[in-house]
C-alpha positions as CSV (number, residue, x, y, z in Angstrom):
1,E,3.2,-2.9,25.0
2,S,2.7,-5.7,22.6
3,G,4.6,-6.2,19.4
4,L,1.3,-5.9,17.4
5,S,0.4,-2.5,18.8
6,N,3.7,-1.4,18.1
7,T,3.8,-2.6,14.5
8,R,0.6,-0.7,13.8
9,Y,1.8,2.4,15.6
10,A,4.9,2.0,13.1
11,I,2.6,1.9,10.3
12,F,1.2,5.1,11.5
13,L,4.3,6.8,12.0
14,S,5.6,5.9,8.6
15,A,2.5,7.6,7.1
16,R,3.3,10.3,8.9
17,S,6.7,10.7,7.5
18,M,8.5,9.6,10.8
19,P,10.6,6.9,9.7
20,E,13.1,6.8,12.5
21,A,10.6,6.6,15.1
22,A,8.7,3.8,13.2
23,Q,12.0,1.9,13.2
24,Q,12.8,2.7,16.8
25,R,9.3,1.2,17.5
26,L,9.9,-1.9,15.6
27,A,13.3,-2.8,16.8
28,P,12.5,-4.3,19.9
29,F,10.2,-6.8,18.1
30,E,12.3,-7.9,15.1
31,E,13.1,-11.2,16.2
32,Q,9.2,-12.2,17.1
33,G,7.8,-10.1,14.4
34,H,10.0,-11.3,11.3
35,N,7.2,-13.9,10.5
36,Q,4.4,-11.9,10.4
37,A,3.1,-10.2,7.3
38,I,1.9,-6.8,9.1
39,F,5.6,-6.8,10.7
40,A,7.1,-6.9,7.1
41,E,4.6,-4.1,6.0
42,A,5.6,-2.1,8.9
43,K,9.2,-2.6,8.4
44,A,8.8,-1.8,4.7
45,R,6.7,1.4,4.9
46,S,9.3,2.8,7.3
47,L,12.1,2.1,4.6
48,A,9.9,3.7,1.9
49,A,9.3,6.8,4.0
50,E,13.2,7.1,4.4
51,A,13.3,7.1,0.3
52,K,15.0,3.5,0.7
53,L,12.5,1.9,-1.6
54,A,14.8,-0.8,-2.9
55,A,15.1,-2.0,0.5
56,A,11.3,-1.6,1.1
57,L,10.9,-4.0,-1.9
58,E,13.2,-6.5,-0.5
59,V,11.6,-6.7,2.9
60,L,8.1,-7.5,1.2
61,M,9.7,-10.0,-1.5
62,D,12.0,-11.7,1.3
63,Y,8.7,-12.1,3.5
64,Q,6.7,-13.4,0.4
65,E,9.5,-15.8,-0.6
66,T,10.3,-17.1,2.9
67,Y,6.9,-17.2,4.3
68,G,4.6,-16.5,1.3
69,G,0.8,-15.4,2.0
70,L,1.2,-11.7,1.8
71,H,-2.3,-10.2,2.7
72,P,-4.3,-8.2,0.1
73,R,-2.9,-4.8,1.8
74,Q,0.6,-6.0,1.8
75,L,0.2,-7.2,-1.9
76,E,-1.0,-3.8,-2.9
77,L,1.8,-2.1,-1.2
78,L,4.4,-4.2,-2.9
79,G,2.5,-3.5,-6.1
80,D,3.0,0.3,-5.4
81,F,6.5,-0.1,-4.7
82,Y,7.1,-1.5,-7.9
83,H,5.1,1.0,-9.7
84,K,7.2,3.8,-8.1
85,N,10.3,1.7,-8.9
86,G,9.5,1.8,-12.6
87,E,8.6,-1.9,-12.7
88,S,5.2,-1.6,-14.2
89,D,4.8,-5.5,-15.0
90,Q,5.8,-6.5,-11.4
91,A,3.4,-4.0,-10.2
92,L,0.5,-5.1,-12.5
93,I,1.1,-8.6,-10.9
94,A,1.3,-7.7,-7.2
95,W,-2.0,-5.9,-7.7
96,K,-3.6,-8.6,-9.4
97,A,-2.7,-10.9,-6.8
98,A,-4.3,-8.5,-4.1
99,L,-7.5,-8.3,-6.1
100,L,-7.6,-12.3,-6.3
101,A,-6.6,-12.2,-2.5
102,G,-9.8,-10.5,-2.0
103,S,-8.8,-6.9,-1.5
104,K,-11.3,-4.5,-0.6
105,S,-9.4,-1.4,-1.6
106,N,-11.1,1.2,-3.5
107,N,-8.1,2.4,-5.6
108,L,-6.9,-1.1,-6.5
109,A,-9.0,-1.6,-9.4
110,Q,-8.0,1.8,-10.9
111,K,-4.5,0.9,-10.4
112,V,-4.7,-2.3,-12.3
113,K,-6.7,-0.4,-15.1
């Protein structure tokens, strides 16, 4: 099993409200995946599914600060987490960055409005 397939599966598990299972999938790949945006997304999603929004935000912000270059999907997710955390200004910045990065999300334009 590859780290990428497990990371994608962890995102799926998080979406199904199975954060513990997602984190178990990610744990063996923590070292090799820490510098990959999709790994940061999977980790953040699993934390958010456990209602650990501050920790989820921190994962994405740390990744962006350290490595830069979150992909549009992760930028939108960052905006979603900011919004859920009551930080509307930060959410708008992240969502606009996702648009500028070429997001193909159907909901993103509505979120910006």
